[in-house]
C-alpha positions in Angstrom: 22.4 10.0 -29.4 21.6 9.5 -33.1 18.5 10.6 -35.1 16.0 7.8 -35.0 12.9 8.0 -37.2 9.8 10.0 -37.9 7.0 10.5 -35.3 4.5 8.3 -37.1 6.6 5.2 -36.5 7.1 5.5 -32.8 5.0 4.3 -29.8 5.2 6.2 -26.5 6.0 3.8 -23.7 6.9 6.1 -20.8 7.8 9.6 -19.5 10.7 11.0 -17.4 9.3 12.2 -14.1 12.4 13.9 -12.8 15.8 13.3 -11.2 16.7 10.4 -8.9 19.6 11.1 -6.6 22.6 13.3 -7.4 24.4 11.3 -10.0 22.2 11.9 -13.0 19.7 9.1 -12.8 16.1 9.7 -13.9 12.8 8.5 -12.6 10.5 6.9 -15.2 6.8 6.2 -15.4 5.9 3.3 -17.6 2.9 3.4 -19.9 3.2 -0.3 -20.8 0.9 -3.0 -19.6 2.3 -4.6 -17.5 4.5 -1.7 -16.4 7.6 -3.9 -16.2 7.4 -4.3 -20.0 9.3 -1.0 -20.3 12.4 -3.0 -19.2 12.0 -5.1 -22.4 12.0 -2.4 -25.0 15.4 -1.1 -25.8 16.8 1.0 -27.3 14.6 3.9 -26.4 13.8 6.9 -28.4 13.6 10.3 -26.6 12.0 13.4 -28.1 14.5 16.2 -28.6 13.9 19.6 -30.2 15.1 18.3 -33.5 13.3 14.9 -33.5 13.5 11.5 -31.9 17.0 10.4 -30.7 18.1 6.8 -29.9 19.1 6.4 -26.2 20.5 3.2 -24.7 20.2 3.3 -20.9 23.4 2.4 -19.2 21.4 1.0 -16.3 17.6 0.5 -15.9 15.7 -1.0 -13.0 12.5 -1.1 -11.0 12.5 1.3 -8.1 9.5 1.5 -5.8 6.4 1.9 -7.9 8.3 3.2 -10.9 11.6 2.8 -12.6 15.0 4.6 -12.7 17.6 4.8 -15.4 21.1 6.1 -15.9 21.6 7.6 -19.4 24.8 8.3 -21.2 26.0 11.8 -20.8 23.7 12.6 -18.0 26.0 12.9 -15.0 24.4 15.2 -12.4 21.1 16.0 -10.9 20.6 19.2 -12.9 21.1 17.4 -16.2 18.6 14.7 -15.1 16.1 17.3 -13.9 16.2 19.0 -17.3 14.8 15.8 -18.9 11.6 16.0 -16.8 8.5 15.5 -18.9 10.3 14.0 -21.9 8.5 11.2 -23.5 10.1 7.8 -24.0 9.2 5.8 -27.1 10.3 2.8 -29.2 10.0 2.0 -32.9 6.4 0.7 -33.4 7.9 -2.3 -35.1 9.5 -3.4 -31.8 6.1 -4.1 -30.3 4.4 -7.5 -30.5 1.3 -7.8 -32.6 -1.9 -7.2 -30.6 -3.8 -10.3 -29.8 -7.4 -11.1 -30.8 -9.7 -8.3 -29.6 -6.6 -6.4 -28.3 -5.6 -2.9 -29.5 -2.8 -0.5 -29.0 -4.2 2.9 -28.1 -2.1 4.5 -30.9 -4.2 2.5 -33.3 -7.5 3.7 -31.9 -6.6 7.4 -31.8 -7.7 9.0 -35.1 -10.5 6.5 -35.8 -13.8 7.9 -37.1 -16.6 7.3 -34.6 -20.0 6.3 -36.0 -23.3 5.5 -34.3 -24.8 2.0 -34.8 -26.7 3.2 -37.9 -23.4 4.4 -39.5 -23.9 8.2 -39.0 -20.6 10.0 -38.2 -20.3 11.3 -34.6 -16.7 12.4 -34.3 -13.1 11.2 -34.0 -11.1 9.4 -31.2 -8.6 12.0 -30.1 -7.3 10.4 -26.9 -7.6 7.4 -24.5 -7.9 7.3 -20.7 -7.1 4.5 -18.3 -9.7 4.4 -15.5 -8.9 1.1 -13.9 -12.2 -0.5 -14.7 -11.8 -0.1 -18.4 -10.2 2.2 -20.9 -12.2 5.2 -22.1 -12.4 6.7 -25.6 -12.1 10.5 -25.7 -14.2 11.5 -28.8 -14.1 14.9 -30.3 -17.6 15.4 -31.7 -18.3 16.8 -35.2 -20.8 19.3 -33.7 -18.8 22.1 -32.2 -15.7 20.3 -31.0 -17.1 19.2 -27.7 -15.7 16.0 -26.3 -17.6 12.9 -25.1 -16.1 10.1 -23.0 -17.2 6.6 -24.0 -16.2 3.4 -22.2 -14.1 1.2 -24.5 -16.1 -1.9 -23.8 -17.8 -4.4 -26.2 -21.2 -3.3 -24.8 -20.6 0.3 -26.0 -18.3 -0.4 -29.0 -20.0 -3.3 -30.8 -17.9 -2.9 -34.0 -14.4 -1.8 -34.7 -12.6 -2.0 -38.1 -9.0 -0.7 -37.9 -8.4 -1.4 -41.6 -11.4 0.7 -42.6 -10.6 3.4 -39.9 -13.8 3.4 -37.9 -15.6 2.1 -34.9 -19.3 2.1 -34.1 -20.6 3.1 -30.7 -23.9 2.3 -29.0 -23.9 5.5 -27.0 -26.4 8.4 -26.8 -24.2 11.5 -27.2 -24.9 14.2 -24.6 -27.3 12.0 -22.6 -26.9 9.8 -19.6 -27.4 6.1 -20.2 
């Protein structure tokens, strides 16, 4: 494993869920869409105590509803189990450009949230996948409470990544 790059230039694509078998294989959850895209992004970066490290899986395949991998130097169940919870990333430059009206979550997190009149409401601090549509987790400027706003054109009529904001048509703290 070699030191890779700084955290601002990586995109999280999965997580280690635990050990698989007794020979050091790990179970992986993919955060890519579709999930099988995790097979296309190599080498991986795995977060260690001293930063991101390059890891080239020896073997990687679909297994049930997830994926399993064999990593260099991980030869038994205990070593594999110790990796549980570790994030898997790739250099952001390895990802294709987002299409028209498509966005990577990493690009939305940190955007300023404005109402339709341009008044500041808060900041996008996280994203949630709900099945129907993605949801913005917005930390409000007033007291740090959070608001969940569907990431849908109906509720987000304007988004400007270059300017660092999005506008929402959403009554904060009220049901619509």
